Backbone bond lengths (Angstrom), bond angles and torsions (degrees), N, CA, C in turn:
res aa  C-N    CA-C-N  psi(-1)  N-CA   C-N-CA  omega(-1)  CA-C   N-CA-C  phi
1 M - - - 1.451 - - 1.526 109.03 -
2 E 1.301 116.40 123.83 1.449 120.96 -179.00 1.527 110.90 -86.01
3 T 1.308 115.90 142.35 1.456 121.04 179.58 1.531 109.92 -81.68
4 T 1.312 115.24 168.71 1.456 120.63 178.61 1.521 110.47 -63.04
5 R 1.324 117.15 -39.51 1.472 120.80 179.62 1.524 110.58 -64.00
6 Q 1.332 117.39 -42.66 1.463 120.46 177.45 1.521 110.61 -59.44
7 N 1.320 116.90 -43.91 1.461 121.11 -179.57 1.528 111.58 -63.74
8 K 1.327 117.83 -41.53 1.461 121.18 179.59 1.522 111.00 -64.47
9 I 1.323 116.48 -44.31 1.464 120.22 179.71 1.522 109.96 -66.56
10 A 1.325 117.52 -40.26 1.465 120.90 179.02 1.524 110.80 -62.19
11 R 1.324 117.67 -41.70 1.470 120.73 178.30 1.527 111.23 -65.46
12 L 1.320 116.97 -40.76 1.459 120.93 178.04 1.526 110.73 -62.16
13 L 1.332 116.71 -47.25 1.462 120.70 -179.85 1.524 111.15 -65.03
14 Q 1.330 117.53 -40.43 1.461 121.23 178.59 1.524 110.80 -60.98
15 K 1.322 116.99 -44.45 1.464 121.46 -179.99 1.526 110.99 -62.72
16 E 1.308 117.34 -47.39 1.462 120.98 -177.24 1.532 111.46 -69.63
17 L 1.316 117.86 -41.95 1.464 120.56 178.32 1.525 110.89 -64.56
18 S 1.327 116.87 -39.91 1.466 120.43 177.99 1.520 110.90 -59.89
19 D 1.310 116.23 -44.55 1.459 120.43 179.61 1.535 110.38 -64.36
20 M 1.320 117.26 -42.33 1.464 120.96 179.30 1.528 111.36 -61.44
21 F 1.327 116.84 -47.87 1.462 120.42 -178.37 1.521 111.59 -68.13
22 Q 1.325 117.13 -34.17 1.467 119.94 177.96 1.524 110.32 -63.48
23 R 1.325 116.93 -42.17 1.468 120.92 179.24 1.529 111.25 -68.51
24 Q 1.327 117.81 -38.17 1.462 120.83 -178.41 1.520 112.19 -72.05
25 T 1.323 117.73 -36.08 1.464 119.65 -177.93 1.526 112.17 -85.49
26 A 1.329 118.35 -1.71 1.460 120.52 176.21 1.527 110.52 -63.82
27 A 1.327 116.50 -27.59 1.466 121.08 179.44 1.526 112.42 -81.05
28 M 1.334 116.97 -12.53 1.466 121.42 -179.44 1.529 108.87 -106.15
29 P 1.333 118.27 99.90 1.466 119.34 -177.72 1.532 111.55 -66.29
30 G 1.312 115.16 138.24 1.453 120.56 176.47 1.510 114.67 84.74
31 V 1.324 118.53 7.12 1.465 121.96 179.96 1.516 108.55 -122.42
32 L 1.331 115.86 133.54 1.454 121.97 178.21 1.525 108.45 -131.92
33 V 1.315 116.77 124.78 1.457 122.45 177.92 1.515 107.83 -119.51
34 S 1.328 116.73 125.04 1.461 120.32 176.75 1.526 108.84 -129.25
35 V 1.314 115.43 149.58 1.460 121.75 179.14 1.526 106.39 -94.04
36 S 1.327 115.92 108.18 1.464 119.03 -175.97 1.523 112.42 -82.79
37 K 1.340 117.26 -28.57 1.455 119.18 -179.32 1.514 109.30 -160.71
38 C 1.315 115.86 146.60 1.461 122.45 171.56 1.521 107.87 -126.99
39 R 1.314 115.47 137.98 1.455 121.01 175.86 1.522 108.20 -126.07
40 V 1.327 115.31 130.75 1.453 121.44 -177.48 1.525 108.30 -109.73
41 S 1.336 115.92 137.33 1.465 120.62 179.34 1.530 109.83 -67.44
42 P 1.332 117.77 158.75 1.471 120.25 -178.28 1.532 114.44 -58.54
43 D 1.337 118.13 -30.05 1.462 119.76 178.40 1.532 112.50 -90.63
44 M 1.312 117.61 7.36 1.469 125.37 176.42 1.528 112.97 62.70
45 S 1.322 118.13 24.00 1.465 120.05 -176.81 1.521 113.29 -100.34
46 V 1.326 117.80 -17.13 1.465 121.27 -177.85 1.530 108.99 -132.71
47 C 1.321 115.24 133.94 1.464 121.19 175.17 1.522 107.89 -120.37
48 R 1.320 116.20 124.30 1.462 121.68 176.07 1.523 107.45 -101.06
49 G 1.325 115.43 116.84 1.458 120.79 -179.70 1.516 110.49 -104.88
50 Y 1.322 116.42 132.88 1.460 122.27 179.19 1.524 107.70 -106.57
51 L 1.330 115.78 118.97 1.458 122.08 -173.96 1.520 110.82 -106.19
52 S 1.312 115.34 132.82 1.448 122.62 173.54 1.518 107.31 -102.43
53 V 1.334 116.71 122.35 1.459 121.46 -173.62 1.521 109.25 -118.21
54 F 1.334 115.32 133.88 1.464 121.11 173.19 1.512 107.68 -120.32
55 P 1.270 121.15 127.87 1.463 130.45 0.68 1.529 111.11 -75.50
56 S 1.316 115.16 144.28 1.459 120.60 -173.98 1.525 113.23 -67.24
57 E 1.339 118.35 -16.21 1.465 120.34 178.54 1.529 110.87 -66.80
58 R 1.317 117.10 -27.17 1.473 121.33 -177.89 1.519 112.59 -98.45
59 A 1.325 117.57 8.36 1.465 121.22 -174.10 1.524 112.26 -60.50
60 E 1.321 117.54 -49.45 1.468 120.67 -178.47 1.524 110.97 -60.95
61 E 1.318 116.35 -42.49 1.469 121.30 -179.51 1.531 111.24 -62.60
62 I 1.319 116.93 -47.08 1.458 121.06 -176.15 1.527 111.05 -69.67
63 V 1.331 117.48 -43.39 1.463 119.98 178.60 1.524 110.15 -65.79
64 G 1.320 117.24 -35.14 1.461 120.75 175.56 1.520 111.71 -62.95
65 N 1.338 116.84 -42.04 1.465 120.87 176.80 1.527 111.57 -64.15
66 I 1.322 116.27 -39.87 1.466 119.86 179.37 1.524 109.71 -65.92
67 N 1.339 117.53 -43.00 1.462 120.48 178.46 1.523 111.50 -65.66
68 A 1.324 117.83 -31.11 1.459 120.80 177.60 1.529 111.15 -69.86
69 N 1.321 116.98 -28.04 1.466 122.07 -179.61 1.521 112.28 -109.32
70 V 1.325 116.94 30.16 1.456 121.02 -173.54 1.533 111.90 -65.42
71 K 1.335 117.82 -26.66 1.468 119.52 179.59 1.525 111.21 -66.74
72 S 1.316 117.27 -42.20 1.467 119.42 179.15 1.530 111.17 -70.95
73 V 1.339 117.39 -33.39 1.468 120.82 176.53 1.523 109.55 -65.21
74 R 1.338 116.79 -42.76 1.461 121.04 179.65 1.535 110.66 -65.47
75 F 1.334 117.15 -39.52 1.467 120.83 178.29 1.529 110.57 -62.12
76 E 1.324 116.69 -46.86 1.466 120.94 178.96 1.528 110.94 -63.09
77 L 1.327 116.52 -40.52 1.461 120.68 177.79 1.523 110.10 -63.82
78 G 1.321 116.50 -39.59 1.461 120.70 178.82 1.520 112.40 -61.92
79 K 1.335 116.81 -38.13 1.465 119.65 177.40 1.522 111.09 -65.57
80 R 1.332 117.03 -31.56 1.468 120.70 -177.08 1.532 112.53 -78.94
81 V 1.330 118.07 -36.33 1.475 120.74 -172.26 1.529 112.62 -113.51
82 R 1.321 117.56 19.51 1.463 119.47 -174.97 1.528 113.06 -63.92
83 M 1.314 117.77 -24.17 1.461 119.65 179.38 1.533 112.58 -84.96
84 Q 1.334 117.39 -16.79 1.464 120.20 -178.71 1.528 112.79 -99.34
85 L 1.332 117.76 -30.66 1.462 121.38 -175.82 1.520 110.94 -121.60
86 R 1.305 115.67 139.92 1.454 120.08 177.34 1.525 110.61 -78.89
87 I 1.323 116.67 -44.86 1.462 122.38 -179.54 1.524 108.32 -119.35
88 I 1.318 116.50 128.91 1.464 121.29 178.06 1.524 107.33 -83.84
89 P 1.331 118.18 124.47 1.469 119.36 -177.23 1.525 112.51 -67.95
90 E 1.319 114.66 155.29 1.460 121.66 172.84 1.528 106.99 -68.23
91 L 1.319 116.88 138.53 1.464 121.18 -174.76 1.521 111.13 -105.71
92 K 1.318 115.64 138.04 1.460 122.77 172.42 1.521 106.81 -135.93
93 F 1.326 115.98 131.65 1.462 120.03 -175.94 1.522 110.37 -115.40
94 F 1.326 115.39 142.98 1.452 123.34 -179.63 1.525 109.59 -134.99
95 V 1.324 116.40 155.77 1.465 121.53 177.96 1.523 108.58 -78.99
96 D 1.325 115.66 129.93 1.462 121.25 174.10 1.521 107.41 -98.94
97 D 1.307 116.34 106.31 1.463 120.47 -177.16 1.527 111.81 -104.22
98 S 1.322 117.94 24.74 1.460 120.60 -178.02 1.533 111.90 -66.56
99 L 1.350 117.96 -33.32 1.465 119.72 178.40 1.525 110.96 -67.65
100 D 1.331 117.62 -39.92 1.461 121.06 176.49 1.523 110.38 -64.43
101 Y 1.324 115.59 -38.85 1.466 120.93 178.63 1.529 110.20 -63.80
102 D 1.334 117.33 -44.92 1.468 121.34 177.93 1.524 111.31 -61.58
103 E 1.322 116.13 -41.68 1.464 120.67 179.72 1.524 110.77 -63.87
104 R 1.303 116.84 -40.73 1.470 121.74 179.37 1.531 110.87 -64.98
105 I 1.329 117.14 -41.07 1.466 121.52 177.50 1.533 109.76 -62.95
106 G 1.340 116.81 -42.00 1.461 120.76 178.28 1.523 112.25 -62.06
107 E 1.350 116.29 -40.30 1.457 120.23 177.63 1.520 111.30 -63.86
108 L 1.328 116.51 -41.34 1.458 119.72 -179.49 1.525 111.96 -68.06
109 L 1.324 116.74 -35.81 1.461 120.10 179.33 1.528 111.97 -73.42
110 A 1.343 117.02 -27.80 1.453 120.76 -178.78 1.543 111.94 -74.59
111 K 1.304 116.55 -19.11 1.474 119.76 -178.74 1.501 112.07 -74.79
């Protein structure tokens, strides 16, 4: 069960990360990265971000690149939220494939 503080911090991080990724992928035509969910650990030291990537064929590649550059992402995030958070959580990113899963279920039901 997540606390109210965890939820507030998760929403703040989701909003800021979404804005960061939107600005970074503006230079890459045909690619869209959105942060579908953020979960913060109870001690506020780790944030797990779930990324939805379009086109989904490049999802693993893009999330892998983001995880490889997680230090610079965390630094940029720290500059954005330094007045709201004392400690910037460690970031870990994962592919959110729930939209692909929903689409697959719809295809199976349509048959």
